[in-house]
N, C-alpha and C positions, 0 to 999 in steps of 0.2 A: 644427408640433406637433399638427397635426390627427391625431386618433385615437390619440395617445400620451399617456400620463400625464405631466403637467408636474412638474418638480422642485419641491421646496418649500424656502422660506426663512423663517426665524423671526427677526424684528427684535426686539430688546430695548433699549428706551430709555425713560427716564422723561420725556422731552420728546415730547409727541405730535406736535409740529411736525416733529421729526426723523423720527419714524415715517412721517408723511405723505410727506415728501420721498423717502425711501428706498423707500416703497411704490410711489410713482409711477415711480421709475427701474426697479424690478424686476418690477412687476405684469404688464407685457405678456408677459414670458417665463416667469414662475414663479408657482406658487401662494404667496401670502405670508400668513404669520400674524404677530401681534405680541403683545408683553407689555411692561408698563411698570415691572416690577421683577423682581428676581431670583427671588423665589418663584414669580411668574407664569411666568417663563422656564422654570423646571424642570418645572412642571406642564404647560406647553404643549409642551415638548420630549418628555416621557413620553407625552403623548396623541397628538401628530402625528409624532414622530420625523422632523424635517425633515432635508433633505440638508445644509443649512448653517445656522449660527446667526450673525447679526450682532449682537455684544454691545457695549453701552456699558460703560465702567468706572465712571464717577462716577454712582452712583445711591444713593438713601436706603435705610437698613436693610441691604441687602445689596449690596455693590458688585460690579462685574464680575469682579473676581479671585475673590472668594468663590464667586460663581455658577458660574464656570468650574470651580473646585475641586469643588464638589458635583456638577456634571455629570459630571466625570471619575470621581467615586466611584460613580456609579450605573451598573450594568451596562447598563441600558436606553439611556443617553444617552452613555456614555463615548467612543463612537467617532464621534459627531457632530462634524465639523470646526467650530471656532469662529474667527470673524474678529472681533478687536476694532476697533470704529469709534468713536472717542473724541476728546474735546477735549484729553486729556493727551498733548501732543505733545512728549515728550522721551524721550531714549535709555533712561533708567532704567525708565520705565513700559513702554516697548516690550519691553525685555529681560525684565522680570518677567512680562509677559503670555506671551511666547514660551516662557519657562521653565515656565509653568504648562501649556502644551500648546496655546496658540493657534496656528493655521496662518498667520495673517497679522495685520497691524496697520495700520489706516488712520486717519491723524489728521484731525480736523475743524479747519477747514472742508474739505470734500472736493469734488473735481470728480465730478459724476455719471457722466461717461464713464468715469473711473478706476474707480469702485465697479463699474459695470456690466461692465467688462473683467475685473476681478479675480474677481468672482463667476462670470462666464462661464468663465474659465479653470479655476477650481476645480471647477466643475460638470462640465466636460468630462473632468477627471481622475477624478472620482467615477463618472461614467457609463461611462467606459472600464474602470475597475477592476471595475465590476459585470459589464461585458461578459465580461471575462476570468474572472471567478468563475463566470459562467453557462456559458461555454465549457468550463471545466475540469470543471464538474459534469456537462454532457452527455458529456465525454470519459470521466469517471469511470464514469457509467452505462454507456456503450457498452463500456468495458473490462470492467466487472463482468458484463455480458451475454455478452461473448465468452468470459470466463473460465467462466461457467456452461455455455456451449455446448461449450467445450473439455473441461471436466470430465465433461459428459454423454457426449461422444463417447468419451473415455478409458474411462469406466465401461462403456459399451456394448460396446466392442471388447474390453476386458479381460474382461467377462462371457462373451463369445463363446469366448475362450480357456479360461477357467475352467470353462465348462460342458462343454467337450470333455475337459478334463483332470479326471477325476472323482477323482483321488487327492490333489489338493493343497488341498482344502478351501477356506478363506477366505484363501488365500495373498495375493491381490492387495490386498485391503482392509487385511490385517494388516501386510504390508510397507509400504504407504503410511503407516499409523499409525507404524510404526517410523521411517520416514524423517523424518516430522514431528517426532517426539521428538528424534532426532539433530540435525536442523537447528536446532531451537529452542535446544537446549542449546549448539550451536556459536556461534550468534549471541550468547547470553548470556555465553559465555566468551571470545568474540573469536577462536575457532579458525578459521583460514583466512578471516579477516575481510575481506581485500581481495578474495577471490574471491566471497564471498556477500553483500557489503554491498548490491548492487543487485538481488538475487534477490527474487522474490515466493515466499514459502514456500508459500502456497496453490497458486500455479501449479505450482511444482516438485513438490509432493506429488501433485497431479492427474496431471502428466505421468508420474510414477513408476509409475502404474498400468499403463503400456504396456510395462514392461520385459520381459515375456514374450510380447509379441505375436507374435514369431517362431514360437512353438509352433503357430500356426495352420497352418503347412505341415508339421508333423510327424504322421505317421500315428497315428490313434486306437489302434491296436494297441500302438504303442510307448508313447504317453502313458498308456494305462490298463492296462498290462501288470501283472498281479497277482503280481509277483515282481521279483527283481533283473534289470536289464537285462544282455544280453550286451554284449561289447566293441563289436561292430558297431552294436548298437542305441544304445549310449552315445554312439558317435561321431555318429550321427544326431541324437540329442537335443542334443548340443552345438552343432549347427548353428543352433539357435534364436537365439542371440545375433547372429550374423551376418545371419540372415534378418530378424530384428527390425529391425536397423539398415537393411537394404536396403528393407523395407517403408516405414518411416517416411521414408527419403530419397526414395522415390518419391512419397510424399504431398507432401513439401516441394517437389519439382520442379514439382508441379502447383499448389500453393497458396501457395508462399513460405516462407522460413525464419523463421517466427515463434519467439519464445523457447519457447513451449509444445512445439512440434515438435522444436526444437533439443535441448531438455533430454530429451525422450522418447527421442530417438535416442541420446543419450549414456547413458542409463540401460539401454536395450536392448542396446547393443553393448558395454558395458564391465562389466556387473555380475559376470561371471565371470572377470574379470582378477584376478591376484593381485599383491600387493605385491613378491614376490620374483621376478616375471616368469614364473611356472610356469602361469598362467591361460590362458584362451582368450577370443576367437578369435585374437588377435595376440600374445600373450605380452607384453604391455606391463608395464613395471616401475616401481614407485615412483610419482613424480609424473608420469610419462608417462601414467598412467591418469586420465581426466578425473574430477574430484571427484565428480560425481553417481554414477559407477560405483563408486567406493570407498565412498561412503556406502550404496549399495544392497547392496554385497557383504556388509556386516555384517548389515543387515536381512534380506537373502535367506537367509543361512546360518542366522541365529538362528531364523527361522521354520521352515526345514527341520528343525532340530534338535528343536524342540518340538512338531513335528507328527508324527503317526503315519503310516507308509507300509506297504505290504504286506510289505516286506522289513525293516522295523525298528519297534521301539516308540518312542513319543515319549520324548525326554529330559526330565528335569525342567528347570525354569528354572535351578536352580543349576548343574546340569551343562552346560547350553548356555552359560552365562555362563563357565564354566571353560574350555570348548573355544574360545570366541571369544578369551578372554584368552591362551590358548596360541597362537592364530594371530596374535598381534601381531608385525609386522615380517616375517612370511613371507607369510601369506594376506592380512592386512588392514593398512591405514594405521595406524600406531601412535598418532597423534593422534586418530583416530576411535575406536579401541579404548579410549583413555583416556576419551573422552566417553561411550561406551557403558558403561564401568565405573561412571562417576559416576551414570548415569541408568537403569541396568538395571532398577531396580525398576518404572519406568513401563512397560517392555516387558511385565513379568509382568501388569500390570493389563489389557493388551490381549487376551492370550490366554485 
């Protein structure tokens, strides 16, 4: 135990001789506190927050049962494991103690070795549980750090594309906001619940920012043309879906297929597919289209409709909603359109 903080035990017994015996058993391995009545036990538990309480039952004023009940009612002490160690050696007393929340029941007279082993085993479980919590905390912090890094990377790459494409304004951030609205509404309503139950919405929204990353290979002259594209130019701009998927696939090949990149690739490669199979780059149909692509299709088109372009004025929110609803079952997944219809007012708050 050198250099380590010792686990703590609180002994509660109205007989000081019993406290002395238990202290001698436990003191070599633990920091030991003591109280001689129920009220003192509660005060000591609040002050020291011991790892375990060894509690007698037969005590004046407040017996062990009442003491345990009050400990369980107190948020500061309710999770401290309590072991009854008592002269009430009968099944009814033991059952009552366990029903009240005690973790063990040791009748008196006890064998010192048995007490030591039972305390030691419980302490090992407590320490192991704490280690698991600490490991989970470390993992959570690392995951949060990775998510922040991924989000920053997505924002930087998306900004690179958006800075080249002078005509799309705040497209990346607005579509990410729309995706978040749709996802949260889908979770709330149980739409595609089996698909999204294990998804991290924050991670998914962050990865959606890379849906247009393929535009990085498209000429500035086409991206920023102050007018309607020719047929050949439109064919070139359409390549951005496949190029985006390829770029992210190359990153995955170098760094591994983590969820963030996996979903980014699905957004990039599938957001121009259409429910009826007339989209690009593969002409996928219906549920063949990965769900992230079907979600982004609604977000992407809505943003294009309400945004001004050199070749068109911005549509009103109401007109954009009408067009999205008309696209149900041909352009868009009908279930996602229904979600959009229910929450479209939130979209208006973004623009």
